[in-house]
N, C-alpha and C positions, 0 to 999 in steps of 0.2 A: 319349678320348685316343688319338691315332693313332700316338704315338711308340713305344709299347710295347704289345703284344698279349698276352693271356693265354697265347696258344700259345707265345710266346718264353719266358716264364717257366716254364711247365710242361714244355716240350720243347725247351729251348734247343739240345741236342745236334744235332737234325735241322732246326732251324728254317730255316737259310740256304736249303736246297733244298726242303724240304717246304712252307714258307709260300710261296714263290714259285710252287710247283706248284699249290697251291690257287688262288692268284690267277689263275694262268694258265688254269685251267679255265673261269673266268668269261668269257674272250675266245677260247676254244678254237674254238667254232663259228664265230665271226666270222673267226678267224685261218684256218680251214680253207676258208672261202668265199672269202677274199682270195687265198689261194695257188692254189686250183683245182688243176688237174692238176700243178702243180709240186711239191705235197706228196707225190705218188707216187715222186718221184725222191729223196726224203730216205731215208738208211739207217734200218733198223729195229733197234733194240736186240735182242739174243739172250739167251737162257737157256741156259747150257751143260748138259750132262748132269751130274747129281749136285749142281746148284746148290740145288735144292729140299731135298735131304738136308742140304745144308751149313747150312741155316738151324738144323738141330736138332742137328747134331753138336757135339761138343766134345772134351776131352781133350788130352793132351800131343802135341806134333808129333813125327814121326819125323825122322831125319837127313835124308832126301830133301826133306821139306816144309821143313824149317828152311834147307836150302841154297837152295831156291827163294825164300823170303823174303828171304834175304841178296842174292840177284841181284836182286829187285825193289828192295831198299833202295838197291843201288848204282845202279840205273837212274834211280829217282826222285830221288836225291841228285845225279846227273849232270845232270839237266834243269833249266836256270837260267831259260830263257824259252821260251814256247810260244804259237803263234797257231793258231787253227783255227776250225772250225764245230762246232755241236753240236745234238742233237735231245734234247729233254726229253719223257718220257712220264709224265703225271701218274697218280694212283691210278685214275682213271676211264678210263684208256686215252688221253685226249686227248693230242695232240702239238703242241709249240711247238718253235721252233728259232731259231738266232742265231749270233752270233759270240762267241768268247771270247778273251781275252788273259790271259797269266800271266807274271809275273816274280817269281821268289823273291828274298828271302824274303817271304812273306805277302801278295803282291799278285795279284789276279785281278779280272777283269771279265767278266760275262756280259751281252751286249747281246742282248735279244730282238727279233726281226724284227717290224715293224708287221704287223697292227694291235695286237700286244701292247704295252703301254706300260711294260713291266717292264725294270728294270736291277738287277743284283746287282754291287757293287763292294766289294773289300776293299783296304784301304791298309796292311795289315800289322798294323794294331791293332784295327780295327773292320770289321764287315761292314754295308754299307748296302744295304737294299732299296728301291728308288725306283719310284714310280708316276708316270711323266711326265704322264699324263692327268690325275691328281688333284693333281699337284704336292706329294706327300708323300714322306717319307722315313723309315725305321725302322732302327734300329741295334742291334746285338748285337755282343759280343766275338767276335773271331776264334777265340779259345781254347775258346769254347763251342760251335763248329760242327765237323762233319767235315772241313770244308775244311782244318783245321789239319794233317791227316795229309798233305795233298798239297802244302802250300805251306811247309813247313819246309826250312830250308836244308840240314839233314843229317837224314836219315829213318832211323829204326830201328823198324820196326813190331812187332819182337819185345819191345821195350822200352816204347814209347810208347802202345801200344794193347793192349787185351784181345783177342789173336788166337785166335780159337776154331775155325777151320778153314781148311786150304789144300787146294785141289782142283786137279789138272791133267789135260788130255787133249792131243790132237794139236793143238787149235785155240786153247785159252785156259788161262790159269792164273788161277784164281780164289781170292781170300782174303776172309775174313769177319772183321771186327772188331765187338766188342760193347761197349757201355758201359751202365751202369746208374746211374740217378740216383733220389734218394729220391722227388722230385716228378714227375720226367719219366718214369720208367719205363724199359724197356729199348729201347734204339736199336741197329740193326745197320747197318753199312757194308759192302757187298759190292763188291769192286774186281775188275775183269777185266783181264787183260793178254793181249796176243798172245803165244802160246807160243814163237814163234820168236825174236823180238827184245825181248819183254817191253814193248813200248809199250803205255801206258794206253789202253784202248779204251772202257771205260764203268764208271759206279759206279751202285749202287742203295743209296738210304737208306731203311730200313724203320723206320716210327714205332712207338709201343708198341701201337697199335691193329692193326698188320699191314699198314698201307697202305704201298705202295712208290712212290718217286719215282726214276725212272732217267734218268741222262744219258749219251748215247753221244757220242763224239768222232770227228772225221773231217777230212780235209784238214789234218793237222797239219803245222807248220813250226816247227821249233826253231832256225832260223837267224836269224830276224828278231827284233829288240829292240823291244818295244812302246814307244810314246810314254808316258813317265812321267805325263803329264797325265791318262791314262785311269784312274788309280787314285786320283785325288783324291776326298776326301769333304769336302763343305761343312757343316761342323758348325754354322755359323751358321743354318742352316735349322731346327735344332732349338730354338732359343732363341725365348721368348715375347717 
């Protein structure tokens, strides 16, 4: 049964990006060959100093950390539309890339460049992971994925997520959210922002086994409004 995978049930929190990463790995060698030298021009996600320690840290935030989170809340809430490019790095180090479109509340689309057949679309209620090559579509609730932290109309990470660490240096502000599920285990979402203007630069989803999926953003444009048709999900495709 292709509509629902056991991974969605056991690890719904990280499924939206983690499952796409697993599928992307299958076409990564083909994609790299197709892009050739152009792949060398793609940006490389970075790991800031202290990020590794952030995975293990916890405890209450101090006043400076809370102030940083409030500034990030204000920035994320102020962004209503966004268009740009992305690079995704899977747990095995393979890279895929493409275009993304965001319109709050709740709508986002990731289009993976050929030869990858994948698309990820949220219409504000559900997230669809599509395979154009196989003509399949899998659904899960937006509320069960890390994307909900980025797509809410009003964002308060101090209230909505289990915020376990905030780290900053001259280049990045990094925050770590953690959620635990009885069946799915512990998942972490590490968000990185530019230290100067707090623009979101990348995020990493870590599954209970410790595997990371990182998405880095670039060429961002908050001034254009995406076509609403980009966020439509055809629920008829799921009917027998």
